[in-house]
Every structure is written in C-alpha cells, then in structure tokens.
py3Dmol code that shows the C-alpha trace and the ligand (Angstrom):
import py3Dmol

protein = """\
ATOM      1  CA  UNK A   1       0.007   0.056   0.018  1.00  0.00           C
ATOM      2  CA  UNK A   2       2.657   2.294   1.227  1.00  0.00           C
ATOM      3  CA  UNK A   3       4.903   1.539  -1.813  1.00  0.00           C
ATOM      4  CA  UNK A   4       2.024   2.325  -4.334  1.00  0.00           C
ATOM      5  CA  UNK A   5       0.988   5.511  -2.591  1.00  0.00           C
ATOM      6  CA  UNK A   6       4.598   6.650  -2.718  1.00  0.00           C
ATOM      7  CA  UNK A   7       4.846   5.804  -6.402  1.00  0.00           C
ATOM      8  CA  UNK A   8       1.621   7.578  -7.128  1.00  0.00           C
ATOM      9  CA  UNK A   9       2.529  10.736  -5.388  1.00  0.00           C
ATOM     10  CA  UNK A  10       5.827  11.004  -7.383  1.00  0.00           C
ATOM     11  CA  UNK A  11       3.941  10.139 -10.469  1.00  0.00           C
ATOM     12  CA  UNK A  12       1.397  12.868  -9.872  1.00  0.00           C
ATOM     13  CA  UNK A  13       4.302  15.458 -10.293  1.00  0.00           C
ATOM     14  CA  UNK A  14       5.742  13.862 -13.265  1.00  0.00           C
ATOM     15  CA  UNK A  15       7.172  16.244 -15.873  1.00  0.00           C
ATOM     16  CA  UNK A  16       9.223  13.813 -17.958  1.00  0.00           C
ATOM     17  CA  UNK A  17       7.425  14.544 -21.418  1.00  0.00           C
ATOM     18  CA  UNK A  18       5.378  17.471 -22.890  1.00  0.00           C
ATOM     19  CA  UNK A  19       2.067  15.816 -22.101  1.00  0.00           C
ATOM     20  CA  UNK A  20       2.418  17.128 -18.617  1.00  0.00           C
ATOM     21  CA  UNK A  21       1.875  20.679 -20.052  1.00  0.00           C
ATOM     22  CA  UNK A  22      -1.553  20.113 -21.346  1.00  0.00           C
ATOM     23  CA  UNK A  23      -3.035  17.525 -18.754  1.00  0.00           C
ATOM     24  CA  UNK A  24      -5.549  18.323 -16.050  1.00  0.00           C
ATOM     25  CA  UNK A  25      -4.759  15.237 -14.061  1.00  0.00           C
ATOM     26  CA  UNK A  26      -2.279  12.274 -14.146  1.00  0.00           C
ATOM     27  CA  UNK A  27      -4.223   9.140 -14.551  1.00  0.00           C
ATOM     28  CA  UNK A  28      -2.141   6.787 -12.410  1.00  0.00           C
ATOM     29  CA  UNK A  29      -4.309   3.618 -12.244  1.00  0.00           C
ATOM     30  CA  UNK A  30      -6.866   2.159 -10.029  1.00  0.00           C
ATOM     31  CA  UNK A  31      -7.570  -1.207  -8.342  1.00  0.00           C
ATOM     32  CA  UNK A  32      -6.590  -3.509  -5.633  1.00  0.00           C
ATOM     33  CA  UNK A  33      -2.751  -4.149  -5.288  1.00  0.00           C
ATOM     34  CA  UNK A  34      -3.391  -7.719  -4.132  1.00  0.00           C
ATOM     35  CA  UNK A  35      -4.975  -8.758  -7.469  1.00  0.00           C
ATOM     36  CA  UNK A  36      -3.389 -11.065  -9.989  1.00  0.00           C
ATOM     37  CA  UNK A  37      -4.862  -9.428 -13.045  1.00  0.00           C
ATOM     38  CA  UNK A  38      -3.845  -6.112 -14.858  1.00  0.00           C
ATOM     39  CA  UNK A  39      -5.628  -4.562 -17.694  1.00  0.00           C
ATOM     40  CA  UNK A  40      -3.527  -1.933 -19.683  1.00  0.00           C
ATOM     41  CA  UNK A  41      -5.157   0.754 -21.939  1.00  0.00           C
ATOM     42  CA  UNK A  42      -3.135   3.102 -24.103  1.00  0.00           C
ATOM     43  CA  UNK A  43      -3.723   6.570 -22.574  1.00  0.00           C
ATOM     44  CA  UNK A  44      -6.282   8.751 -20.948  1.00  0.00           C
ATOM     45  CA  UNK A  45      -9.072  10.399 -22.835  1.00  0.00           C
ATOM     46  CA  UNK A  46     -10.929  13.500 -22.059  1.00  0.00           C
ATOM     47  CA  UNK A  47     -13.118  12.185 -19.276  1.00  0.00           C
ATOM     48  CA  UNK A  48     -10.173  10.395 -17.715  1.00  0.00           C
ATOM     49  CA  UNK A  49      -8.052  13.466 -17.863  1.00  0.00           C
ATOM     50  CA  UNK A  50     -10.653  15.500 -16.089  1.00  0.00           C
ATOM     51  CA  UNK A  51     -11.263  12.941 -13.448  1.00  0.00           C
ATOM     52  CA  UNK A  52      -7.825  11.385 -13.026  1.00  0.00           C
ATOM     53  CA  UNK A  53      -9.135   7.811 -13.260  1.00  0.00           C
ATOM     54  CA  UNK A  54      -8.724   5.403 -16.221  1.00  0.00           C
ATOM     55  CA  UNK A  55     -11.572   4.288 -18.369  1.00  0.00           C
ATOM     56  CA  UNK A  56     -14.397   6.404 -17.182  1.00  0.00           C
ATOM     57  CA  UNK A  57     -15.639   7.646 -20.371  1.00  0.00           C
ATOM     58  CA  UNK A  58     -17.681   5.743 -22.923  1.00  0.00           C
ATOM     59  CA  UNK A  59     -14.874   3.209 -23.628  1.00  0.00           C
ATOM     60  CA  UNK A  60     -14.627   2.791 -19.945  1.00  0.00           C
ATOM     61  CA  UNK A  61     -18.338   1.962 -19.475  1.00  0.00           C
ATOM     62  CA  UNK A  62     -17.956  -0.596 -22.142  1.00  0.00           C
ATOM     63  CA  UNK A  63     -14.959  -2.111 -20.495  1.00  0.00           C
ATOM     64  CA  UNK A  64     -16.888  -2.475 -17.250  1.00  0.00           C
ATOM     65  CA  UNK A  65     -19.536  -4.249 -19.096  1.00  0.00           C
ATOM     66  CA  UNK A  66     -17.091  -6.629 -20.743  1.00  0.00           C
ATOM     67  CA  UNK A  67     -15.351  -7.279 -17.355  1.00  0.00           C
ATOM     68  CA  UNK A  68     -18.763  -8.000 -15.655  1.00  0.00           C
ATOM     69  CA  UNK A  69     -19.417 -10.824 -18.106  1.00  0.00           C
ATOM     70  CA  UNK A  70     -16.530 -12.729 -16.828  1.00  0.00           C
ATOM     71  CA  UNK A  71     -17.041 -11.764 -13.125  1.00  0.00           C
ATOM     72  CA  UNK A  72     -14.194  -9.266 -13.177  1.00  0.00           C
ATOM     73  CA  UNK A  73     -14.301  -5.464 -12.509  1.00  0.00           C
ATOM     74  CA  UNK A  74     -12.497  -2.652 -10.637  1.00  0.00           C
ATOM     75  CA  UNK A  75     -12.989  -4.484  -7.333  1.00  0.00           C
ATOM     76  CA  UNK A  76     -10.643  -7.440  -8.419  1.00  0.00           C
ATOM     77  CA  UNK A  77      -8.588  -6.027 -11.255  1.00  0.00           C
ATOM     78  CA  UNK A  78      -5.879  -3.336 -11.511  1.00  0.00           C
ATOM     79  CA  UNK A  79      -6.546  -0.797 -14.535  1.00  0.00           C
ATOM     80  CA  UNK A  80      -3.870   1.487 -15.963  1.00  0.00           C
ATOM     81  CA  UNK A  81      -2.394   2.904 -19.161  1.00  0.00           C
ATOM     82  CA  UNK A  82       0.800   2.998 -21.149  1.00  0.00           C
ATOM     83  CA  UNK A  83       0.897   6.913 -20.754  1.00  0.00           C
ATOM     84  CA  UNK A  84      -0.594   8.516 -17.726  1.00  0.00           C
ATOM     85  CA  UNK A  85      -1.484  11.800 -19.299  1.00  0.00           C
ATOM     86  CA  UNK A  86      -3.846  12.470 -22.088  1.00  0.00           C
ATOM     87  CA  UNK A  87      -2.465  12.951 -25.616  1.00  0.00           C
ATOM     88  CA  UNK A  88      -4.057  16.050 -27.237  1.00  0.00           C
ATOM     89  CA  UNK A  89      -7.154  15.355 -29.220  1.00  0.00           C
ATOM     90  CA  UNK A  90      -6.744  11.741 -28.186  1.00  0.00           C
ATOM     91  CA  UNK A  91      -4.123  11.085 -30.781  1.00  0.00           C
ATOM     92  CA  UNK A  92      -1.845   7.834 -30.255  1.00  0.00           C
ATOM     93  CA  UNK A  93       0.872   8.560 -27.807  1.00  0.00           C
ATOM     94  CA  UNK A  94       4.140   9.069 -29.337  1.00  0.00           C
ATOM     95  CA  UNK A  95       7.030   6.540 -28.992  1.00  0.00           C
ATOM     96  CA  UNK A  96       8.899   9.277 -27.073  1.00  0.00           C
ATOM     97  CA  UNK A  97       5.975   9.787 -24.600  1.00  0.00           C
ATOM     98  CA  UNK A  98       5.513   6.005 -24.190  1.00  0.00           C
ATOM     99  CA  UNK A  99       9.161   5.691 -23.432  1.00  0.00           C
ATOM    100  CA  UNK A 100       9.136   8.521 -21.036  1.00  0.00           C
ATOM    101  CA  UNK A 101       6.081   7.124 -18.976  1.00  0.00           C
ATOM    102  CA  UNK A 102       6.643   3.279 -19.250  1.00  0.00           C
ATOM    103  CA  UNK A 103       8.870   3.308 -16.280  1.00  0.00           C
ATOM    104  CA  UNK A 104       5.673   4.138 -13.975  1.00  0.00           C
ATOM    105  CA  UNK A 105       3.903   1.060 -15.379  1.00  0.00           C
ATOM    106  CA  UNK A 106       6.861  -0.981 -14.765  1.00  0.00           C
ATOM    107  CA  UNK A 107       7.059  -0.126 -11.114  1.00  0.00           C
ATOM    108  CA  UNK A 108       3.325  -0.581 -10.755  1.00  0.00           C
ATOM    109  CA  UNK A 109       3.625  -3.998 -12.237  1.00  0.00           C
ATOM    110  CA  UNK A 110       6.522  -4.833  -9.846  1.00  0.00           C
ATOM    111  CA  UNK A 111       4.511  -3.871  -6.811  1.00  0.00           C
ATOM    112  CA  UNK A 112       1.427  -5.842  -7.919  1.00  0.00           C
ATOM    113  CA  UNK A 113       3.345  -8.876  -9.415  1.00  0.00           C
ATOM    114  CA  UNK A 114       0.518 -10.038 -11.486  1.00  0.00           C
ATOM    115  CA  UNK A 115      -0.025 -13.448 -12.950  1.00  0.00           C
ATOM    116  CA  UNK A 116      -1.960 -12.168 -15.961  1.00  0.00           C
ATOM    117  CA  UNK A 117      -1.552  -8.792 -17.929  1.00  0.00           C
ATOM    118  CA  UNK A 118      -4.333  -8.026 -20.548  1.00  0.00           C
ATOM    119  CA  UNK A 119      -3.473  -5.518 -23.011  1.00  0.00           C
ATOM    120  CA  UNK A 120      -6.327  -3.315 -24.271  1.00  0.00           C
ATOM    121  CA  UNK A 121      -5.776  -2.636 -27.993  1.00  0.00           C
ATOM    122  CA  UNK A 122      -2.865  -2.310 -30.473  1.00  0.00           C
ATOM    123  CA  UNK A 123      -0.819   0.337 -28.814  1.00  0.00           C
ATOM    124  CA  UNK A 124      -0.555  -1.411 -25.380  1.00  0.00           C
ATOM    125  CA  UNK A 125       0.083  -4.782 -26.973  1.00  0.00           C
ATOM    126  CA  UNK A 126       2.990  -3.331 -29.201  1.00  0.00           C
ATOM    127  CA  UNK A 127       4.599  -1.794 -26.131  1.00  0.00           C
ATOM    128  CA  UNK A 128       4.034  -4.710 -23.729  1.00  0.00           C
ATOM    129  CA  UNK A 129       3.915  -7.911 -25.672  1.00  0.00           C
ATOM    130  CA  UNK A 130       6.012  -7.299 -28.941  1.00  0.00           C
ATOM    131  CA  UNK A 131       6.855  -4.333 -31.031  1.00  0.00           C
ATOM    132  CA  UNK A 132       5.388  -5.883 -34.197  1.00  0.00           C
ATOM    133  CA  UNK A 133       2.214  -7.210 -32.593  1.00  0.00           C
ATOM    134  CA  UNK A 134      -0.845  -7.573 -35.109  1.00  0.00           C
ATOM    135  CA  UNK A 135      -3.913  -7.220 -32.953  1.00  0.00           C
ATOM    136  CA  UNK A 136      -6.309  -8.464 -35.771  1.00  0.00           C
ATOM    137  CA  UNK A 137      -4.329 -11.572 -36.226  1.00  0.00           C
ATOM    138  CA  UNK A 138      -3.091 -12.280 -32.752  1.00  0.00           C
ATOM    139  CA  UNK A 139      -5.771 -11.116 -30.243  1.00  0.00           C
ATOM    140  CA  UNK A 140      -6.769 -13.721 -27.563  1.00  0.00           C
ATOM    141  CA  UNK A 141      -3.608 -15.601 -27.889  1.00  0.00           C
ATOM    142  CA  UNK A 142      -1.426 -16.278 -24.795  1.00  0.00           C
ATOM    143  CA  UNK A 143       2.120 -15.894 -24.231  1.00  0.00           C
ATOM    144  CA  UNK A 144       4.137 -16.326 -21.124  1.00  0.00           C
ATOM    145  CA  UNK A 145       7.230 -14.351 -20.101  1.00  0.00           C
ATOM    146  CA  UNK A 146       8.967 -14.315 -16.817  1.00  0.00           C
ATOM    147  CA  UNK A 147       6.042 -16.132 -15.076  1.00  0.00           C
ATOM    148  CA  UNK A 148       3.403 -13.830 -16.289  1.00  0.00           C
ATOM    149  CA  UNK A 149       0.713 -14.723 -18.854  1.00  0.00           C
ATOM    150  CA  UNK A 150       0.081 -11.819 -21.545  1.00  0.00           C
ATOM    151  CA  UNK A 151      -2.792 -11.472 -24.006  1.00  0.00           C
ATOM    152  CA  UNK A 152      -4.373  -8.580 -25.888  1.00  0.00           C
ATOM    153  CA  UNK A 153      -7.986  -8.002 -26.831  1.00  0.00           C
ATOM    154  CA  UNK A 154      -9.479  -5.189 -29.047  1.00  0.00           C
ATOM    155  CA  UNK A 155      -9.692  -1.818 -27.332  1.00  0.00           C
ATOM    156  CA  UNK A 156     -13.068  -1.114 -26.059  1.00  0.00           C
ATOM    157  CA  UNK A 157     -13.209   2.085 -28.290  1.00  0.00           C
ATOM    158  CA  UNK A 158     -12.663  -0.131 -31.312  1.00  0.00           C
ATOM    159  CA  UNK A 159     -15.596  -2.307 -30.099  1.00  0.00           C
ATOM    160  CA  UNK A 160     -17.839   0.596 -29.806  1.00  0.00           C
ATOM    161  CA  UNK A 161     -17.056   1.691 -33.408  1.00  0.00           C
ATOM    162  CA  UNK A 162     -17.013  -1.777 -34.990  1.00  0.00           C
ATOM    163  CA  UNK A 163     -19.561  -4.273 -33.735  1.00  0.00           C
ATOM    164  CA  UNK A 164     -18.299  -6.860 -36.027  1.00  0.00           C
ATOM    165  CA  UNK A 165     -15.258  -7.324 -33.727  1.00  0.00           C
ATOM    166  CA  UNK A 166     -17.485  -8.149 -30.685  1.00  0.00           C
ATOM    167  CA  UNK A 167     -17.911 -11.943 -31.288  1.00  0.00           C
ATOM    168  CA  UNK A 168     -14.169 -12.482 -31.343  1.00  0.00           C
ATOM    169  CA  UNK A 169     -13.741 -10.417 -28.285  1.00  0.00           C
ATOM    170  CA  UNK A 170     -16.438 -12.400 -26.514  1.00  0.00           C
ATOM    171  CA  UNK A 171     -14.446 -15.584 -27.077  1.00  0.00           C
ATOM    172  CA  UNK A 172     -11.281 -13.776 -25.987  1.00  0.00           C
ATOM    173  CA  UNK A 173     -13.003 -12.732 -22.583  1.00  0.00           C
ATOM    174  CA  UNK A 174     -14.005 -16.322 -22.077  1.00  0.00           C
ATOM    175  CA  UNK A 175     -10.374 -17.437 -22.520  1.00  0.00           C
ATOM    176  CA  UNK A 176      -9.366 -14.803 -19.903  1.00  0.00           C
ATOM    177  CA  UNK A 177     -11.940 -16.230 -17.583  1.00  0.00           C
ATOM    178  CA  UNK A 178     -10.402 -19.630 -17.914  1.00  0.00           C
ATOM    179  CA  UNK A 179      -6.875 -18.252 -17.574  1.00  0.00           C
ATOM    180  CA  UNK A 180      -8.078 -16.672 -14.326  1.00  0.00           C
ATOM    181  CA  UNK A 181      -9.645 -19.748 -12.961  1.00  0.00           C
ATOM    182  CA  UNK A 182      -6.405 -21.585 -13.668  1.00  0.00           C
ATOM    183  CA  UNK A 183      -3.900 -19.261 -12.417  1.00  0.00           C
ATOM    184  CA  UNK A 184      -5.554 -16.957  -9.796  1.00  0.00           C
ATOM    185  CA  UNK A 185      -8.897 -18.436  -8.797  1.00  0.00           C
ATOM    186  CA  UNK A 186      -8.786 -16.497  -5.574  1.00  0.00           C
ATOM    187  CA  UNK A 187      -9.426 -13.306  -7.386  1.00  0.00           C
ATOM    188  CA  UNK A 188     -12.944 -14.416  -8.126  1.00  0.00           C
ATOM    189  CA  UNK A 189     -13.758 -14.293  -4.440  1.00  0.00           C
ATOM    190  CA  UNK A 190     -12.577 -10.807  -4.031  1.00  0.00           C
ATOM    191  CA  UNK A 191     -15.390  -8.465  -3.087  1.00  0.00           C
TER     192      UNK A 191
END
"""
ligand_1 = """\
8
URA
N -8.773 4.656 -23.482
C -7.426 4.200 -22.904
O -6.855 3.543 -23.538
N -7.466 4.437 -21.620
C -8.327 5.032 -20.903
O -8.034 5.366 -19.862
C -9.497 5.591 -21.576
C -9.685 5.418 -22.915
"""
view = py3Dmol.view(width=600, height=400)
view.addModel(protein, "pdb")
view.setStyle({"model": 0}, {"cartoon": {"style": "trace"}})
view.addModel(ligand_1, "xyz")
view.setStyle({"model": 1}, {"stick": {}})
view.zoomTo()
view.show()
C-alpha cells in the first residue's frame, strides 16, 4: 500500500514529457494491489483526464460491461495505461511519450506482481508484448514471459465503433476467464 502510494505521489508530479503541459490530471491507475490481473490501455481520454481515473468515459463503461461478463471489475483487477497523461485530441501516444512514461507502469507491475496482463488494443500490445504485434491476427493468444501470462484484446473504443469485432472479443473474454480460474482463482472471491 505504502509503496504504491509513494509511487503515485511521485507520478502525480511527473514532468518527463510534454504531455504534462496540457494535462488536467495524471491518470495513475486504479484497483486492488493484491490482485493477480492487470488491464492496460493506451492513454487517458478527455473524461479520464478530467477525473484522474482510467476508463471512465464511454470506452470505460463498455470495458466495465465486458469485465462483468467474466466476473471481473474494478474491485478485483488493476487498470492502468501505457501513458498517464492525455495526448492532445486523443491522438496515439508518441513513442517518445511512451518511453518517458513506461517506467511508472513497470514499477506498478513490480508492486502488484500480477499473474496475468491483458493489453487493451494495439498500442498497449505493441509496447508490452511485442513491437510488431498484430492485433487483428493475434488477439486472444497467450504468451508467457517471466512467469506472467500476457494477452491482448481489441480496445473497447474499437468495439464501440465496429460491432463486427465483438464476437471475437467475447471468445477472448471467455479465454481470460479460463486463465484466471487456472492461475488466480482466489481473485474471483474478492468483493
Ligand atoms: N482509452 C484508454 O486507452 N485508456 C483510458 O483510460 C481511456 C480510454
């Protein structure tokens, strides 16, 4: 707890990239630290920037629905982003911004020590799983690195825009539920 609070307070005054000049709030991350599962998006949008919390806009509401299908939610998962400050007009975060910010996520991950990391969308998958990750081809596949299981699913914003991607994502969510049952079943008891 202490460690994460200290990390959060250092992160809140970060000025390691120009996104700090336009942000209203740093969007650090939310969720219990004793969870085994992390969901990682790309970066805050307008609502997140205003509130200081990840996934609270339309994509966030959709993410909440997706998670509830498989008995997950903010009460038993940690949710964060690759970049902690909103890129102007919701553009993709630049490589330099991602590189400046990724250290915060690495430290969050070290504290949580998750068994499963789910990347939400292409940008997170390319930063976390593999630089040349192809989300259309590879979503839902599992890879294990250093004792952690990684997968990626379509970003909830992409699912809001393109309903044809939803059946595939439903299958991916079921596979995430299986993996949770297998490697961190205690998480399903968390209130
Ligand atoms: N999209 C993201 O990738 N992250 C958020 O926090 C909100 C929207």
